[in-house]
PyMOL commands that place a pseudoatom at each C-alpha (Angstrom):
pseudoatom trace, name=CA, resn=UNK, resi=1, chain=A, elem=C, hetatm=0, pos=[-16.262, 236.015, 124.209]
pseudoatom trace, name=CA, resn=UNK, resi=2, chain=A, elem=C, hetatm=0, pos=[-14.603, 232.644, 123.886]
pseudoatom trace, name=CA, resn=UNK, resi=3, chain=A, elem=C, hetatm=0, pos=[-16.453, 230.112, 121.732]
pseudoatom trace, name=CA, resn=UNK, resi=4, chain=A, elem=C, hetatm=0, pos=[-16.344, 226.335, 121.943]
pseudoatom trace, name=CA, resn=UNK, resi=5, chain=A, elem=C, hetatm=0, pos=[-16.469, 224.586, 118.569]
pseudoatom trace, name=CA, resn=UNK, resi=6, chain=A, elem=C, hetatm=0, pos=[-16.770, 220.868, 117.785]
pseudoatom trace, name=CA, resn=UNK, resi=7, chain=A, elem=C, hetatm=0, pos=[-15.239, 219.741, 114.475]
pseudoatom trace, name=CA, resn=UNK, resi=8, chain=A, elem=C, hetatm=0, pos=[-18.427, 217.842, 113.593]
pseudoatom trace, name=CA, resn=UNK, resi=9, chain=A, elem=C, hetatm=0, pos=[-20.401, 221.117, 113.773]
pseudoatom trace, name=CA, resn=UNK, resi=10, chain=A, elem=C, hetatm=0, pos=[-18.140, 222.800, 111.195]
pseudoatom trace, name=CA, resn=UNK, resi=11, chain=A, elem=C, hetatm=0, pos=[-19.413, 222.481, 107.609]
pseudoatom trace, name=CA, resn=UNK, resi=12, chain=A, elem=C, hetatm=0, pos=[-17.283, 220.166, 105.475]
pseudoatom trace, name=CA, resn=UNK, resi=13, chain=A, elem=C, hetatm=0, pos=[-16.197, 221.391, 102.046]
pseudoatom trace, name=CA, resn=UNK, resi=14, chain=A, elem=C, hetatm=0, pos=[-15.364, 219.006, 99.220]
pseudoatom trace, name=CA, resn=UNK, resi=15, chain=A, elem=C, hetatm=0, pos=[-12.392, 220.700, 97.575]
pseudoatom trace, name=CA, resn=UNK, resi=16, chain=A, elem=C, hetatm=0, pos=[-12.048, 217.885, 95.024]
pseudoatom trace, name=CA, resn=UNK, resi=17, chain=A, elem=C, hetatm=0, pos=[-13.089, 214.208, 94.978]
pseudoatom trace, name=CA, resn=UNK, resi=18, chain=A, elem=C, hetatm=0, pos=[-10.008, 213.239, 97.045]
pseudoatom trace, name=CA, resn=UNK, resi=19, chain=A, elem=C, hetatm=0, pos=[-9.970, 216.095, 99.579]
pseudoatom trace, name=CA, resn=UNK, resi=20, chain=A, elem=C, hetatm=0, pos=[-12.489, 217.322, 102.141]
pseudoatom trace, name=CA, resn=UNK, resi=21, chain=A, elem=C, hetatm=0, pos=[-11.865, 219.954, 104.793]
pseudoatom trace, name=CA, resn=UNK, resi=22, chain=A, elem=C, hetatm=0, pos=[-13.361, 221.837, 107.711]
pseudoatom trace, name=CA, resn=UNK, resi=23, chain=A, elem=C, hetatm=0, pos=[-11.959, 225.302, 108.515]
pseudoatom trace, name=CA, resn=UNK, resi=24, chain=A, elem=C, hetatm=0, pos=[-11.992, 227.390, 111.684]
pseudoatom trace, name=CA, resn=UNK, resi=25, chain=A, elem=C, hetatm=0, pos=[-10.504, 230.896, 111.657]
pseudoatom trace, name=CA, resn=UNK, resi=26, chain=A, elem=C, hetatm=0, pos=[-9.499, 233.382, 114.285]
pseudoatom trace, name=CA, resn=UNK, resi=27, chain=A, elem=C, hetatm=0, pos=[-8.169, 236.874, 113.852]
pseudoatom trace, name=CA, resn=UNK, resi=28, chain=A, elem=C, hetatm=0, pos=[-4.517, 235.812, 113.449]
pseudoatom trace, name=CA, resn=UNK, resi=29, chain=A, elem=C, hetatm=0, pos=[-4.670, 232.033, 112.972]
pseudoatom trace, name=CA, resn=UNK, resi=30, chain=A, elem=C, hetatm=0, pos=[-6.529, 229.405, 110.984]
pseudoatom trace, name=CA, resn=UNK, resi=31, chain=A, elem=C, hetatm=0, pos=[-6.894, 225.671, 111.498]
pseudoatom trace, name=CA, resn=UNK, resi=32, chain=A, elem=C, hetatm=0, pos=[-8.256, 223.051, 109.109]
pseudoatom trace, name=CA, resn=UNK, resi=33, chain=A, elem=C, hetatm=0, pos=[-9.088, 219.383, 109.606]
pseudoatom trace, name=CA, resn=UNK, resi=34, chain=A, elem=C, hetatm=0, pos=[-8.738, 217.488, 106.343]
pseudoatom trace, name=CA, resn=UNK, resi=35, chain=A, elem=C, hetatm=0, pos=[-9.540, 214.063, 104.960]
pseudoatom trace, name=CA, resn=UNK, resi=36, chain=A, elem=C, hetatm=0, pos=[-7.551, 212.824, 101.969]
pseudoatom trace, name=CA, resn=UNK, resi=37, chain=A, elem=C, hetatm=0, pos=[-7.896, 209.692, 99.877]
pseudoatom trace, name=CA, resn=UNK, resi=38, chain=A, elem=C, hetatm=0, pos=[-4.924, 207.438, 99.206]
pseudoatom trace, name=CA, resn=UNK, resi=39, chain=A, elem=C, hetatm=0, pos=[-2.641, 208.727, 96.469]
pseudoatom trace, name=CA, resn=UNK, resi=40, chain=A, elem=C, hetatm=0, pos=[-3.729, 212.368, 96.593]
pseudoatom trace, name=CA, resn=UNK, resi=41, chain=A, elem=C, hetatm=0, pos=[-0.873, 214.789, 95.921]
pseudoatom trace, name=CA, resn=UNK, resi=42, chain=A, elem=C, hetatm=0, pos=[-0.736, 218.334, 97.258]
pseudoatom trace, name=CA, resn=UNK, resi=43, chain=A, elem=C, hetatm=0, pos=[1.345, 219.920, 94.479]
pseudoatom trace, name=CA, resn=UNK, resi=44, chain=A, elem=C, hetatm=0, pos=[4.598, 221.755, 95.182]
pseudoatom trace, name=CA, resn=UNK, resi=45, chain=A, elem=C, hetatm=0, pos=[3.699, 225.232, 96.427]
pseudoatom trace, name=CA, resn=UNK, resi=46, chain=A, elem=C, hetatm=0, pos=[4.724, 227.858, 98.973]
pseudoatom trace, name=CA, resn=UNK, resi=47, chain=A, elem=C, hetatm=0, pos=[3.017, 230.671, 100.843]
pseudoatom trace, name=CA, resn=UNK, resi=48, chain=A, elem=C, hetatm=0, pos=[3.775, 233.456, 103.294]
pseudoatom trace, name=CA, resn=UNK, resi=49, chain=A, elem=C, hetatm=0, pos=[2.041, 231.554, 106.086]
pseudoatom trace, name=CA, resn=UNK, resi=50, chain=A, elem=C, hetatm=0, pos=[3.848, 229.604, 108.768]
pseudoatom trace, name=CA, resn=UNK, resi=51, chain=A, elem=C, hetatm=0, pos=[2.235, 226.144, 108.794]
pseudoatom trace, name=CA, resn=UNK, resi=52, chain=A, elem=C, hetatm=0, pos=[2.045, 223.374, 111.377]
pseudoatom trace, name=CA, resn=UNK, resi=53, chain=A, elem=C, hetatm=0, pos=[0.845, 219.982, 110.132]
pseudoatom trace, name=CA, resn=UNK, resi=54, chain=A, elem=C, hetatm=0, pos=[-0.313, 217.205, 112.471]
pseudoatom trace, name=CA, resn=UNK, resi=55, chain=A, elem=C, hetatm=0, pos=[-1.087, 213.729, 111.146]
pseudoatom trace, name=CA, resn=UNK, resi=56, chain=A, elem=C, hetatm=0, pos=[-4.058, 212.147, 112.938]
pseudoatom trace, name=CA, resn=UNK, resi=57, chain=A, elem=C, hetatm=0, pos=[-4.330, 208.930, 110.911]
pseudoatom trace, name=CA, resn=UNK, resi=58, chain=A, elem=C, hetatm=0, pos=[-2.480, 207.551, 107.896]
pseudoatom trace, name=CA, resn=UNK, resi=59, chain=A, elem=C, hetatm=0, pos=[0.872, 208.530, 106.446]
pseudoatom trace, name=CA, resn=UNK, resi=60, chain=A, elem=C, hetatm=0, pos=[2.058, 211.597, 104.524]
pseudoatom trace, name=CA, resn=UNK, resi=61, chain=A, elem=C, hetatm=0, pos=[5.262, 211.888, 102.540]
pseudoatom trace, name=CA, resn=UNK, resi=62, chain=A, elem=C, hetatm=0, pos=[6.546, 215.464, 102.304]
pseudoatom trace, name=CA, resn=UNK, resi=63, chain=A, elem=C, hetatm=0, pos=[9.176, 216.976, 100.069]
pseudoatom trace, name=CA, resn=UNK, resi=64, chain=A, elem=C, hetatm=0, pos=[10.673, 220.347, 101.007]
pseudoatom trace, name=CA, resn=UNK, resi=65, chain=A, elem=C, hetatm=0, pos=[12.669, 222.812, 98.942]
pseudoatom trace, name=CA, resn=UNK, resi=66, chain=A, elem=C, hetatm=0, pos=[12.347, 224.130, 95.392]
pseudoatom trace, name=CA, resn=UNK, resi=67, chain=A, elem=C, hetatm=0, pos=[14.006, 220.962, 94.067]
pseudoatom trace, name=CA, resn=UNK, resi=68, chain=A, elem=C, hetatm=0, pos=[12.437, 218.701, 96.729]
pseudoatom trace, name=CA, resn=UNK, resi=69, chain=A, elem=C, hetatm=0, pos=[15.844, 218.352, 98.420]
pseudoatom trace, name=CA, resn=UNK, resi=70, chain=A, elem=C, hetatm=0, pos=[14.434, 217.051, 101.703]
pseudoatom trace, name=CA, resn=UNK, resi=71, chain=A, elem=C, hetatm=0, pos=[11.981, 214.154, 102.099]
pseudoatom trace, name=CA, resn=UNK, resi=72, chain=A, elem=C, hetatm=0, pos=[10.119, 213.365, 105.304]
pseudoatom trace, name=CA, resn=UNK, resi=73, chain=A, elem=C, hetatm=0, pos=[7.446, 210.795, 106.192]
pseudoatom trace, name=CA, resn=UNK, resi=74, chain=A, elem=C, hetatm=0, pos=[4.900, 211.653, 108.873]
pseudoatom trace, name=CA, resn=UNK, resi=75, chain=A, elem=C, hetatm=0, pos=[2.638, 209.118, 110.557]
pseudoatom trace, name=CA, resn=UNK, resi=76, chain=A, elem=C, hetatm=0, pos=[-0.117, 209.378, 113.157]
pseudoatom trace, name=CA, resn=UNK, resi=77, chain=A, elem=C, hetatm=0, pos=[1.082, 211.567, 116.021]
pseudoatom trace, name=CA, resn=UNK, resi=78, chain=A, elem=C, hetatm=0, pos=[3.833, 213.286, 114.018]
pseudoatom trace, name=CA, resn=UNK, resi=79, chain=A, elem=C, hetatm=0, pos=[3.948, 217.070, 113.643]
pseudoatom trace, name=CA, resn=UNK, resi=80, chain=A, elem=C, hetatm=0, pos=[6.037, 219.259, 111.340]
pseudoatom trace, name=CA, resn=UNK, resi=81, chain=A, elem=C, hetatm=0, pos=[6.534, 223.042, 111.391]
pseudoatom trace, name=CA, resn=UNK, resi=82, chain=A, elem=C, hetatm=0, pos=[6.898, 224.501, 107.888]
pseudoatom trace, name=CA, resn=UNK, resi=83, chain=A, elem=C, hetatm=0, pos=[8.400, 228.016, 107.912]
pseudoatom trace, name=CA, resn=UNK, resi=84, chain=A, elem=C, hetatm=0, pos=[7.047, 230.815, 105.744]
pseudoatom trace, name=CA, resn=UNK, resi=85, chain=A, elem=C, hetatm=0, pos=[7.830, 230.539, 102.005]
pseudoatom trace, name=CA, resn=UNK, resi=86, chain=A, elem=C, hetatm=0, pos=[9.360, 227.036, 102.154]
pseudoatom trace, name=CA, resn=UNK, resi=87, chain=A, elem=C, hetatm=0, pos=[8.253, 225.103, 99.035]
pseudoatom trace, name=CA, resn=UNK, resi=88, chain=A, elem=C, hetatm=0, pos=[6.551, 221.824, 99.949]
pseudoatom trace, name=CA, resn=UNK, resi=89, chain=A, elem=C, hetatm=0, pos=[4.670, 218.947, 98.336]
pseudoatom trace, name=CA, resn=UNK, resi=90, chain=A, elem=C, hetatm=0, pos=[2.844, 216.049, 100.002]
pseudoatom trace, name=CA, resn=UNK, resi=91, chain=A, elem=C, hetatm=0, pos=[1.667, 212.583, 98.985]
pseudoatom trace, name=CA, resn=UNK, resi=92, chain=A, elem=C, hetatm=0, pos=[-1.015, 210.693, 100.918]
pseudoatom trace, name=CA, resn=UNK, resi=93, chain=A, elem=C, hetatm=0, pos=[-0.026, 207.085, 101.566]
pseudoatom trace, name=CA, resn=UNK, resi=94, chain=A, elem=C, hetatm=0, pos=[-3.324, 205.455, 102.465]
pseudoatom trace, name=CA, resn=UNK, resi=95, chain=A, elem=C, hetatm=0, pos=[-6.316, 207.498, 103.573]
pseudoatom trace, name=CA, resn=UNK, resi=96, chain=A, elem=C, hetatm=0, pos=[-5.162, 210.402, 105.748]
pseudoatom trace, name=CA, resn=UNK, resi=97, chain=A, elem=C, hetatm=0, pos=[-6.751, 212.636, 108.363]
pseudoatom trace, name=CA, resn=UNK, resi=98, chain=A, elem=C, hetatm=0, pos=[-4.604, 215.611, 109.298]
pseudoatom trace, name=CA, resn=UNK, resi=99, chain=A, elem=C, hetatm=0, pos=[-4.861, 219.022, 110.920]
pseudoatom trace, name=CA, resn=UNK, resi=100, chain=A, elem=C, hetatm=0, pos=[-3.050, 222.091, 109.579]
pseudoatom trace, name=CA, resn=UNK, resi=101, chain=A, elem=C, hetatm=0, pos=[-2.669, 225.436, 111.331]
pseudoatom trace, name=CA, resn=UNK, resi=102, chain=A, elem=C, hetatm=0, pos=[-1.512, 228.654, 109.666]
pseudoatom trace, name=CA, resn=UNK, resi=103, chain=A, elem=C, hetatm=0, pos=[-0.619, 232.140, 110.682]
pseudoatom trace, name=CA, resn=UNK, resi=104, chain=A, elem=C, hetatm=0, pos=[-1.893, 234.406, 109.286]
pseudoatom trace, name=CA, resn=UNK, resi=105, chain=A, elem=C, hetatm=0, pos=[-5.129, 232.820, 107.957]
pseudoatom trace, name=CA, resn=UNK, resi=106, chain=A, elem=C, hetatm=0, pos=[-5.078, 231.509, 104.378]
pseudoatom trace, name=CA, resn=UNK, resi=107, chain=A, elem=C, hetatm=0, pos=[-7.171, 234.001, 102.420]
pseudoatom trace, name=CA, resn=UNK, resi=108, chain=A, elem=C, hetatm=0, pos=[-6.942, 231.799, 99.285]
pseudoatom trace, name=CA, resn=UNK, resi=109, chain=A, elem=C, hetatm=0, pos=[-8.639, 228.966, 101.196]
pseudoatom trace, name=CA, resn=UNK, resi=110, chain=A, elem=C, hetatm=0, pos=[-11.329, 231.289, 102.535]
pseudoatom trace, name=CA, resn=UNK, resi=111, chain=A, elem=C, hetatm=0, pos=[-12.178, 232.945, 99.213]
pseudoatom trace, name=CA, resn=UNK, resi=112, chain=A, elem=C, hetatm=0, pos=[-11.868, 229.796, 97.038]
pseudoatom trace, name=CA, resn=UNK, resi=113, chain=A, elem=C, hetatm=0, pos=[-8.839, 230.887, 95.000]
pseudoatom trace, name=CA, resn=UNK, resi=114, chain=A, elem=C, hetatm=0, pos=[-6.750, 227.863, 96.071]
pseudoatom trace, name=CA, resn=UNK, resi=115, chain=A, elem=C, hetatm=0, pos=[-6.758, 226.500, 92.510]
pseudoatom trace, name=CA, resn=UNK, resi=116, chain=A, elem=C, hetatm=0, pos=[-3.698, 224.289, 93.068]
pseudoatom trace, name=CA, resn=UNK, resi=117, chain=A, elem=C, hetatm=0, pos=[-5.942, 221.999, 95.164]
pseudoatom trace, name=CA, resn=UNK, resi=118, chain=A, elem=C, hetatm=0, pos=[-9.119, 222.165, 93.083]
pseudoatom trace, name=CA, resn=UNK, resi=119, chain=A, elem=C, hetatm=0, pos=[-7.797, 220.573, 89.866]
for i in range(1, 119): cmd.bond("trace and resi %d" % i, "trace and resi %d" % (i + 1))
show_as sticks, trace
zoom trace
């Protein structure tokens, strides 16, 4: 059956002192609502998952490509689609709330092996 879920009912995980997240998974997709503190950097990484990032509040600066060839700022209401295996890095400018969706689900996030975020 179809289930209704409210973000506030989803347990919040503290990944590190500057990042908290709530995760909802389906069979073929995953969505996460995240809170970041100003200055947090998501290190350059890539994955097989297609990713869609939506900024709810704040500003994120992204770099794309192995040598960070492309830079893009996203503010509240902006959305970016990141294709599979595209290297990307992000800097939080101010406190940020954002929602990411992936297909397929991120197993590293579900099993706690997402070490690049936990340092």
